[in-house]
Each structure stands twice: as C-alpha cells, then as structure tokens.
NUDO-538142 format. One record per atom (N, C-alpha, C, CB): residue in one letter; x, y, z. Coordinates in steps of 0.1 Angstrom, whole numbers, plus 2048, in hexadecimal, padded with zeros to 3 digits. Atoms other than C-alpha are relative to their C-alpha. Glycine has a CB too. Layout:
BEGIN
AXYZ...
// end
This chain:
BEGIN
M7F880A7FAM6762A53EFM7F87FA80CM80E805805P8088057F4P66428D408P80780380DP7FE7F17FEA7FB7FD7F2A66829442DA8067F3805A7F5805809L7FA80C7FAL67E27C441L7F77FB80BL80D804806Y8088077F6Y66F263459Y8087F3804Y7F17FC7FAP7F880C7FDP67B24346AP8007F67F5P7F97F980DL7FE80880CL68A22D44FL8037F1804L80C8067F9L7FD80E7FFL687207450L8097FC7F4L7F27F8800L7F680380AL6A51F943DL7FF7F17FDL80E804804R7FF80E804R6A71D8429R80E7FC802R7FC7FF7F1P7F28067FEP6C51C3435P8067FC7F3P7FF7F580AE7F880680CE6E01BA41CE8077F4805E80A80B7FBF7FA80D7FCF6EC19641EF80D7FE7F8F7F67F47FEH7F4801807H711191416H8067F3803H80A80B806E7FA80D800E72117040EE80F801805E7FF7F87F3R7F28007FBR742167420R8037F1801R80180780EI7FC80F7FFI75614641FI7FF7FB80EI80E7FF7FAW8008047F2W756146445W7F2800806W80A808808G80E7FD7FBG73014C448G7F87F4803G7F98087F6A80880B7FBA713137453A7F57FD7F5A7F980480DR80B804809R6F7125440R7F2801807R8027F27FBS80C7FD7F9S6DD12C45BS80280D809S7FC7F480AL7FF7F37F9L6D714F469L7F580080BL7FE80C7F7A80B8017F6A6BB143481A80780380EA7FA7F2800P80E7FC801P6AC150497P7FE80E7FBP7F97FF80DF8007F2804F6B4173489F7FA8027F2F80D806801Y8067FF80EY6AB16D464Y7FC7F27FCY80B8057F7A80680D805A696152453A8057FE7F2A7F1800801R7FC80180ER6A8157432R8067F27FDR80B80B7FDE7FB80D805E6AF13641FE80D8047F8E7F67F97F7I7F37FE806I6D4135415I8037F57F6I80C80280BT7FF80A80AT6D81223F5T80E8017F9T7F58007F5G7F37FF806G6F91303E8G80C7FF80AG80180E7F9E7F58007F7E7191393FBE7FB80480EE80B80A7FBP8047FC7F3P71713D421P80080F802P8097FA80BV8017F27FDV70D15F42FV80780380CV7F1804801G7F87FD7F5G72516F446G7FC80D807G80E8017FDE8037F37FBE71919344AE7F28047FBE80A80A7FCV80C7FA804V6F71A4449V80180F804V7F37F9807W7FF7F17FEW6FA1CA444W7F3806802W8088067F4L80D7FA7FDL6DF1DE454L80080F7FDL7FD7FF80FT8007F2803T6EA20244ET80B8037F6T80380880DG7F77FD80BG7011FF430G7FA80B7F7G8047F47F8E8057F5809E6FF21C417E7F87FB7F5E80C8087FBG80880680BG6F12043FEG7F37FA805G8087F57F9C80C8057FBC6D51F8415C7F480A7FCC8007FF810T80B7F8805T6B3204408T7F580180AT7FB7FB7F3V80B7FE7F7V69521241AV7F47F77FCV7FB80F7FFA80B809803A6771FA41DA7F2806802A8017F4808N80D7FA7FDN65C212428N7FE80F7FBN7FE800810G8047F2802G64A23341FG8048057F2G80780880AP7FD7F980DP65024C403P80E7FE7FBP7FD80E801L7F2801805L676246402L8037F17FEL80980680BA7FE80E802A6722203FDA8087FE7F3A7F37F8800G7F780380CG68D2133E5G80C808800G7F88017F4R7F57F7800R6A522F3ECR80B7FA809R7FD80F804S7F68057F8S6C72263FAS80480A80BS80D7FD7F8L7FC7F87F5L6D523241BL80B80A7FCL8057F880CG7F67F7805G6F324140AG7FA80C7F8G80A7F97F7E8077F6808E6DD2543F1E7F980A809E7F67FA7F6L8077F77F7L6C826240DL809808809L7F67F8809S7F77F97F8S6E626C421S80580C7F8S80C7F8804R7FB7F5809R6F3281403R7F580A7FER8047FA7F3E80B7F7803E6D02903FDE7FC80880CE7F47F87FBF8057F97F4F6C6299421F80A805809F7F77F6808G7F57FB7F8G6E829E431G7FD80080FG80380E7FCA8027FF7F2A6E52AB455A7F27FD805A80580E805E80D8037FCE6C02A7456E7FE7F1804E7F68047F5L80080E7FDL6C5282455L80B7FC80AL8027F77F4L7F48047F8L6E827F465L80280780CL80C8017F7G7FE7F87F4G6E829B47EG80D808800G8007F780CD7F47F77FED7022B348BD80C7F9804D7FD80B80AA7F58087FBA71829849AA8087F97F5A7FC7F680AA7F980880BA721288478A80C8087FAA7F67FC7F5A7F47F9805A74429146CA7FE8037F1A80D7F8802A8027FE80EA73A28C448A7F18027FEA8057F47F7R80E7FD800R71829C441R7F87FA7F4R7FE80F7FFR80680680BR711289421R8037F17FFR8048077F3R7FC80F800R71C26542BR7FB7FA80DR80F7FF7FEF8058067F4F70B24E443F80B7FB809F7F67F47FDP7F48017F8P72224B461P8027F2806P80080980BL7FF80D7F9L71B22846FL7FC7F57F8L7F880080DL80480D807L71B205460L7FE7F680BL80B7FC7F6I80480A7F6I7091EC476I7FD7F37F8I7F3804808K80180D806K70A1C746DK7FF7F580AK80C7FD7F6F80080D7F9F7021A447AF80C7F87FAF7F37F97FFI7F5809804I72018C478I7FD7F2805I80E805805F80380E7FDF71A166476F80C7F87FCF7F37FC7F8P7F4808804P73C155477P7FE7F1803P80C805808H7FF80F7FFH73C12F471H80E7FB800H7F77FA7F5D7F2803800D76112F46DD80880D804D8057FB7F1K7F87F47FCK77E147477K80080A7F5K80E7FB804L7FD7F580AL77F169466L80F8027FFL7F980D805S7F17FD802S7A1174459S80580880BS8028067F2V7FA7F67F7V7B9186470V80280D7F8V80E7FA805Q8017F4808Q7B51AA465Q80280C808Q7F38017F8V7FE7F37FAV7BA1CE46DV7FA80B7F8V810803803H8067F5807H7AA1EF464H80880D803H7F1802804P7F87F37FEP7BA21245FP7F8809809P8038077F3D8077F57F9D7B222F476D7FD80C7F7D80980580CD8047F5808D7A525046AD80B8077F8D7F980B808A7F57F9806A7C725F463A8067F77F5A80B80280AA7FB80980BA7D324044FA7F68007F4A8037F2806A80A80180AA7B223F43CA80180D7F7A7F27FE806A8007F4807A7B5264433A80C8007F6A80180C809L7F4801809L7D825E424L7FD7F87F3L80C7FA807L80480980BL7C824440DL7F48067F8L7FD7F2804G80B7FA806G7AC25C403G7F27FA804G8017FF7F1Q80C8077FBQ792248417Q7F980A80AQ8037F3806P8077F67F7P77625B42BP8037FE80EP7F27FE7FDC7FE8027F1C77D24B44DC8077F2802C7F3800807G7FA80D7FCG78F22F45FG7F57F7805G80A80280BK80A80A7FCK77E212470K8027FB80EK7FF7F47F6T8018057F2T77920F495T7F37F9801T80280B80BE80C808800E75F1F549EE7FD7FB80EE8007F57F6C8038077F3C74D1E44BBC7F87F47FDC7FA80980AW80880C802W73E1C14BEW7F87FD80CW80A7F47FDY8098047F5Y71F1B94D3Y7FE7F17FEY7F3809800I80180E802I71E1944D9I7F17FC803I80A7F880AL80E8047FFL6FA1884D3L7FE7F2806L7F88027F3Q80080E7FCQ7001634D7Q80E7FB7FFQ7F77F77F7A7F2806800A71F14F4DFA7FF7F2805A809808809E7FF80E7FCE72512A4E1E80C7FF80AE8037F67F4P7F58017F7P73C11E4FDP80D7FF7F9P7FE7F3809G7F3800806G7601254F5G80280A7F4G8037F37FCA7FF7F780CA75813F4D9A80B80B804A7F38067FDQ7F57F77FDQ7761574D6Q80180A7F5Q80D7F8802V7FC7F680AV7811774C5V80F803803V7F880D801G7F27FC7FEG7A51824BFG80180F800G8097FA7F4L7FF7F17FEL7AD1A54CCL80E804802L7F780480CG7F37FA7FEG7CE1B54C6G80C7F5801G80180880CL7F48087FFL7F21A74C7L8047FD80EL80B8077F8K7FB8037F3K8001964E5K80B80A804K8067F2801P7F77F67FCP8151AE4FAP80E7FD7FBP80080180FG7F2802804G8381B44ECG8017FC7F1G8077F7808T7FF80580ET82F1A74C9T80380C7F6T7F37F97FBT7FC7F580AT8401BC4ADT7FA7FD7F2T80F801800K80580280EK8351C1489K8097F77F9K80080E7F9A7F780A807A8541AE47EA7FD7F2804A80F803804E80480E7FCE849190492E7F37FC7F9E7FE7FF810V80D803807V826193483V8037FC7F1V7F780D800E7FC80380EE836193460E8057F27FFE80980A7FAR7FA80D800R84A174468R7F57F5803R80B7FE80AA80B80A7FDA82B162477A7F77FE7F5A7F880580DI80880280CI817169458I8067F77F6I7FD80E7F9A7F8809809A832159443A8007F2805A80E8057FEG7FF80D7FAG83313C45BG7F27F9803G80880080CT80D8057FET80D13745BT7FD7FD80FT7FD7F37F8R8038017F1R80A13D481R7FC80D806R80C7FA807M8047F37FCM7FD160483M7F680080BM7FB8087F4E80B8007F6E7DF157498E8067FE80EE7F67F67FDQ7FA8027F2Q7F714D4B5Q80480D806Q80B7F67FEL7FB7F47FAL8011714BAL7F4809805L8088087F5L80C7F87FBL7DD17D4C2L7FC7FD80EL7F57FE7F6N8078037F3N7CC1814E3N7F37FA7FDN7FF80E809W80D807802W7B01684E1W7F780180DW8017F17FBV8097FD7F4V7931724F8V7F37F97FEV7FE810801E80D807801E77515D500E7F580A802E7FF7F580BV80B7F7800V75416F4FBV7F37F9804V7FE8077F3R80D8057FCR73116B509R7F58097FCR7FF7FE810A80B7F7804A70F178500A7FF80C80AA7F27F8800G8017F47F8G70B19C50CG80D808800G7FC7FD80DD7F47F9800D7301A5508D80080B7F5D80C7F67FEM7FD7F680AM73A1C54F6M80F8017FFM7F980E804I7F2800803I75C1C54E5I80380D7F8I8057F37F9Y7FC7F4807Y76D1E64DBY80D7FC7F8Y80280C809V7F5803809V7851E34BDV80480D7F9V7FD7F47F6D7FD7F4806D7962034B5D8097FE7F4D80880980AA7F880180CA7A7209493A80E7FE803A7FE80D7F7G7F28037FDG7CA1FB491G8017F3808G80680B807T7FF80C7F8T7C11DC4A6T7FF7F47F6T7F47FF80AV80080C807V7CA1BB496V7F67F7807V80E7F97FFH80B8077F9H7AB1A549CH7FB7F57F7H7F580A803A80680B807A798186492A7F47FC808A80A7F47FEI80C8057F9I77617649AI8007F17FDI7F38077FAG80180E802G7731514A0G7F17FC7FEG8067F980CP80E805802P75413B49AP7F97FF80DP8007F27F9G8088037F4G7381354B2G7F980C807G8097FA80AA8077F57FBA72A1584B8A7F88077F6A80B80A807V8077F6809V7111704A9V80280E805V7F07FC7FFI7FB7F37FBI71C1944AAI7F980B7F8I80F8017FDV8057F4807V70D1B64A3V80C80A801V7F3806807E7F57F7801E7291CC497E7FB80E7FCE80A7FB7F5T8037F2803T7261F2498T80E8067FDT7F980880CQ7F37FC804Q742204486Q7FF80E7F8Q8077F67F7Q7FF7F5809Q74E223474Q7FC7FB7F2Q80E807800N80480580CN740221451N80B7FF7F6N7F48097FAS7F5803809S75E213440S8017F17FES80E806805D7FE80F803D7641F142FD80E7FD7FDD7F77FC7F5T7F2802802T78A1F542ET8067F6809T80880D801T7FA80B7F8T7991D443AT80D7FB7FAT7F57F5802Y7F3806805Y7BD1C8438Y8017F3806Y80C80A804R7FF80E7FBR7BF1A343AR80E7FC801R7F87F67F6L7F28037FDL7DF19944BL8037F17FEL80480580EY7FE80E7FFY7DA17444EY7F37F87FEY8077FC80ED80D807803D7C015A443D8027F1802D7FC8037F2Y7FF80E7FDY7CB138451Y8037F77F4Y7F37FC807G7FD80880CG7D812D42FG7F58007F6G8037F2804R80A7FF80AR7B813441DR8058087F4R7F2806806P7FA7FA80CP7BF13F3F9P7F980E7FDP7FF7F77F4R8067F2802R7B31643FDR80C80A800R7F580380AE7F57F5801E7C71843F6E80280580EE7FB80B7F7L7FB7F97F4L7DB192413L80480E7FDL80B7F8807H7FC7F2802H7E31B7419H80A80380BH7F3809801I7F68007F5I8021B342EI80680E802I80B7F57FEE7F97F37FFE8141D4426E7F780A805E8058047F2H8097F67FBH7F51EA42BH7FC7FC80EH7F48017F7G8058047F3G7EA1D5449G80A80380BG7FD7F2800L7F67FD7F6L80B1D845BL80280F802L80E7FA7FCR7FF7F27FFR80C1FD454R7F5806809R8008077F3A80B7FB7F8A7EA201464A8007FA80FA7F37FC7FAT8008077F3T7F21EA482T80680980BT8077F37FFR7FA7FB7F3R7F71F84A5R8037F5809R7F680B806E7FC80B7F7E80A1E24BDE7F880080DE80F800802T8087FF7F4T7F61EF4DAT7F38087FDT80880780CT80D7F9803T7D11F94D8T7F780080DT7F97F97F4R8097FF7F5R7B31FF4EER7F57F4800R7F880D801A80A80B803A7A01DF4E2A7FE7F880DA8047F87F5G8038097F5G78F1C94FCG7F1800803G80880480CK80E8007FCK76F1C250EK7FD80D808K7FD7F4809V8057F57F9V75B1E051AV7F97FC80DV7F78097F7P8078047F3P7511DC53FP7F18037FFP80680780CR80F7FF801R72C1D7542R7FB80B80AR7F97F3804A8057F57F8A71A1F654FA7F37FB806A7FD80C7F7A80C8037F9A6FD1F5567A7F48047F8A80080680EP80C7FC807P6DB1F5556P7F880A808P7F87F47FDQ8097F67FAQ6C321155CQ7F27FC7FDQ80380F7FBS80D805802S69F206561S7F580A804S7FE7F2807E80C7F97FDE67E218560E7F57F77FCE7FF80E7F8K80C809803K65B20A55DK7FF7FD7F1K7F3807805G80280480EG65A1F653DG80C8027F8G7F58067FAK7F57FD808K67D200532K80D7FD808K80080E7FAT7F38027FBT6A11F4539T80A8057F6T8027F1804Q7F67FB80AQ6BE206529Q80E7FE806Q7FE80F7FDV7F28017FBV6E420052CV8098057F4V8037F1804N7F67FC80AN70121151AN80A7F57FEN80680D804L7F780A803L7161F7509L80E8057FDL7FB7F77F5V7F37FA803V73220D4FCV7FD80F7FCV8077F87F5A8007F2805A7392324F7A80E8037FBA7FB80B80BS7F37FD805S75623D4E1S7FF80C7F7S8057F47F7P8017F4809P76025A4CAP7F97FD7F3P80E8047FCY80680380DY7502484ACY7F27FB801Y8087F57FAF80E8057FFF7302384B9F7FC7FE80FF7FF7F37F9V8058037F3V71A2334D8V7F57F57FDV7F980D807V80A80B802V7062124DBV7FA7FE80EV8077F47FBD8078047F4D6EB20C4F5D7F67F57FDD7F780D805R80980B801R6D51EE4FBR7F3804808R8067F2804F80D7FD7FAF6B01F2503F7F77F3800F7F880B7F9K80B80B7FFK6951D950FK7F4808804K8047F580AL80C7F97FEL6721E650CL7F47F6802L7FD8097F5A80C8087FDA6521D651BA7F48087FEA8017FA80DQ80B7F7803Q63C1F4514Q80480C7F8Q7F980580EP7FC7F5808P63B2124FDP80880A807P7F48077F9W7F77F67FAW65622C503W80380B7F6W80D7F9805E7FD7F4809E65A24F4F5E80E804802E7F680B804F7F27FB800F67D25A4ECF80080E7FBF8097F77F6R7FF7F2803R68427F4ECR80E804800R7F8809809R7F27FB800R6A42904E1R80080D809R8048047F2P7FF7F47F8P6B12AB4F9P7FE80D7F8P80E800807H8027F3808H6A62CE4EEH80C8077FEH7F5808808H7F47F8804H6C02E24DCH80D7F9800H80080D808A7F3807800A6DA2C74DFA8047FC7F2A7FF7F480AP7FC80680DP6EF2BB4C1P7F97F37FEP80F7FF7FFR80780C803R6DD2A04AFR8087F67F7R7F38037F9A7F980A808A6E827F49FA7F57F67FBA80B7F9808V80980B805V6D726448AV8017F480AV8057FC7F2W80180C7F8W6CC24649EW7FD7F47F8W7F680280CC80380C807C6CD222492C7FB7F680AC80D7FA7F9L8068097F7L6B620A4A3L8007F27FAL7F1804804V7FF80D805V6BD1E549FV7F97F680AV80F7FC7FEA8088097F7A6A41CB4ADA8097F3801A7F27FD7FAI7F880D7FDI6B71AD4BDI7F77F6807I80C803808G8098097FAG69819E4CCG7F2805800G8047FC80FG80D7FB801G6731A04C8G7FC8097F4G7FD80880DC8057F880BC6601B94B3C7FC80D806C7F57F97F8G8057F37FCG6581DE4B5G7FA8097F5G80C808806I8067F6809I6461FB4A5I80580E803I7F07FF800V7FC7F27FEV65421E4A0V7F58097FCV80D8037F8H80A7F6803H63B23A4A2H80680E800H7F47FF80BA7FB7F2801A64525D497A7F68097FAA80D8007F8E80A7F7805E63027B490E8018027F1E80180E807G8007FD80EG62627F46CG8047F47F7G80880B7FCA7FB80B807A63225C462A7F87F4803A80F7FD803E80680C7FEE62323A45EE8087F880AE7FE7F87F3P7F88097F7P62C22147AP8097F77F9P7F67F8809V7F6809806V64A20C473V8027F4809V80E8077FEI7FE80C7F8I64B1E847EI80D7FA7FCI7F47F57FCF7F3806803F66D1D8482F8027F4809F80C80A801N7FE80D7F9N6771B548CN80E7FD803N7FA7F47F8C7F28047FDC6961A4499C8087FF7F4C8007F3808G7F880180CG6B21A9481G7FE80C7F6G7FF7F47F9Q8027F5809Q6A41C9472Q80480D807Q7F18017FCA7FB7F37FBA6B01ED476A7F680B7FBA80E8037FBV8077F4803V69D20E477V80980C802V7F2801808V7F87F47FFV6AF22F471V7F780C804V8088037F3I8087F47FCI6A124D485I80880C7FCI7FE7FF810P7F97F4805P6AB26D473P80380A80CP7F88077F5A7FC7F77F6A6BD287488A7F580B802A80D8077FDS80A7F67FFS6A029F480S7F47FC808S7FC8047F2A80C8057F8A687289493A80380380FA7FE7F17FEG7FE7FC7F3G6842994B5G7FB7F680AG7F980D803Q80680A7F7Q66F27D4C5Q7F97F57F8Q7F680780AF80780C806F66025B4BDF7FD7F780CF8097F97F5T8048097F6T65023F4D0T8027F27FBT7F1801804L7FE80E803L65A21A4D0L7F67F8808L80F7FC804Q80B8097FAQ63E2014D6Q8057F27FEQ7F28037FAP7FC80E801P64A1DE4DEP7F47F77FDP8067FA80CQ80A80A803Q6361C04D0Q8057F2803Q7FC8017F1W8057FB7F3W6351B24EBW80C805808W7F77F7807E7F37FC7FAE6591B64F6E80A8037F4E8067F6809L7F77FC80AL6751C64E3L80E803806L7FC80D7F8E7F27FD7FCE69B1C54E8E8078067F4E8077F3805L7F97FA80BL6B01DC4D2L80D807804L7F680A7FAL7F47F87FEL6D11ED4CEL7FD80D7F9L80D7F97F9C8017F3806C6D22124C7C80E8057FEC7F880A809A7F27FB803A6F221E4B6A7FF80E7FAA8077F77F6S8007F2804S6F92434B1S80E806800S7F6808808L7F47F97FFL71525C4AFL80080880DL80280A7F4P8007F87F4P72126E4CEP7FE80F7FCP80E7FF808V8027F2803V7152924CFV809809809V7F1804803D7F67F97F8D72F29C4E9D80E7F97FED7FD80180FE7F3806801E7542954EAE8017F480AE80C80A804V80080C7F9V7592714F6V80E7F97FFV7F57F67FBA7F3807800A77925F500A7FE7F17FCA80780180EP80280F802P78023B4F5P7FD7F980DP80D7FA7FAP8048077F4P77122250DP80B7F9807P7F57F67FCE7F78097F8E783210529E7FD7F27FCE7FE80280FT80280E804T7881EC51FT8097F7809T8037FE7F2V7F880A7F9V7951CC52FV8037F57F6V7F77FA80CL7FC80B809L7A91B251CL8057F4808L80C8057F6P7FD80B7F7P7A819152FP80C7F97FCP7F47F6801
// end
C-alpha cells in the first residue's frame, strides 16, 4: 500500500439553477451547459491529482487509511469529516434547513450538517438569510410557505468580504446573489428545502419543520485580531465543535509543525489567492493555485508552505480539544 503524502484534489463542478456562468477569477472553466453553483473541493468523490494515489477518491482513501489520514479527532474513522466548497450564487438559493446529529442518526445518516460561510467577495447589498425572526413559530412558517411569503420571516443580513458566518444545524437559512462563499461543513449533503420562491422544485416541508429550531446560534462571528510574524499573518475565523477554520497570508516559506504527542487531525488547505507549493519529507512538491485544495494527512508531522510569490489560504481542520460553539452576532 503506498504511503500517504499531501494530496492535491481535483475540484468537482456541480450545476445549479441558481448558479453562475462565470467563476472568474477563481476558475477559468468555460461553462457551456447549465450554470455552476457549487465547486466541491473535499467531497468524497473528489479524486487525487498527484503522486502514486492519483485517480483514487477521497472517500476510498478514507476507508483504506482510516486514522492515518483522518487523525484521532475524527468521529468516524473511515469517512472524510469535512466538505469544503465554493458557492457562486447568481440567484437566491432556496430557503432550507439541515438536521443536527441526533436527527440525522434517527434517519440512519452518519452526521448532521453544521456549516460556516467565509465571504470571499460581496457586491454592495449582498445578503444572507439567517434564522427566523424572533417569535416566529413553525405554524407561521407553514402558513407563510403556503402563502408564498416565507422569505419575509427570515433575518436578512448584509455581508461583506472577510465576514465569517456560522450556521448551526436546525437554522432556517438562505443565500442571496452577489457573493462568492467558501463553505466548510460537516460532510453531509442532507438538505430540506422549505421554500423556493415559487420555482417548480420539490419541497421537504414535513422533514424540514421537524429539523427546524426556532432559536439558534447562527450569526456573524466577531473578527479576531490577526497574529503576525515575519512573512506570515494568521487569524482564526471560527472555532466550533465540528470544525476550525484559520486564514493565512504568507510572503515567505513557513514550516508548519504539529504539537508533539497531541491528538492529530487531517488538515485541508484551500488557496483563495495566489499560488503555493507544499513540501513534505519523502514526497514530491505539490503546487496548488487559487481554488484548489490540498489535504495534509494527520500522519504528516510537519510540512513547509512556499508562496509563489504570495499565498492566501484557508486551513480547515477538526478541533483536537473540546470546543464550545462560537459567539455570534446577528445584526
């Protein structure tokens, strides 16, 4: 069995009726069919583009390597824990809700779906819908769906580039047009569509209302102060029981070392600006550009990131210690 090494993944492009026909400047892909709404970077079907494991899927490697790839922090040792995707909304996404872990388990699903949205770009006035307005009941939601006015019951929040939005499971939510988003989530694609502005798509009202929580923790995560060293700036964007996301800006090579004897977790590096090279002992260098992801196996104790000539990236991982849900603000 080949040894693990930093894995460059091929993105998966998913068509959506609300998607875009231009993914610039992140992707140069020509879109000739339906618009593309989501680009999955760490889906279990994403395949490796480099080295001896090229062509193998992330799901297949998770089952084969287990904790060596995923680490001690992963609840399921044979299933990749995080799904990271770019979202390109040209129109409003449906109003939807996701089950939490307990509700998912009752349905025989591996996990619920708590997620976060990092706003990469935002046009003036771009908004997301986060949770129900205070005092709104599920009965009112059901009546509003029937009356084609469900979106009026949401808290619509204006977003700007650099915002981090936390959306815990059970939050009724929606995304409006005009922003480019990097979503990090539990690896579940279970979505209950409550309302779709009259578009002729299937709704899941019964399951959705059952999963809905009238009060949640969803909102903007207050911006933390960046930590700067020579050639490197790091800021924690969000820490939660399900994921930790940090943003890095590098202007010179930087060596990353895991704490000795500490629990380990897989790391997902997503370039959001510039280009970089991952150097790890015993492996060929991995070049990754804006819009690409590299998975660093939990077994890798250290590696070096070399910017070409500058690199901005998100690093998403699992918490290795107990973490409370983040504090949020809902304007």
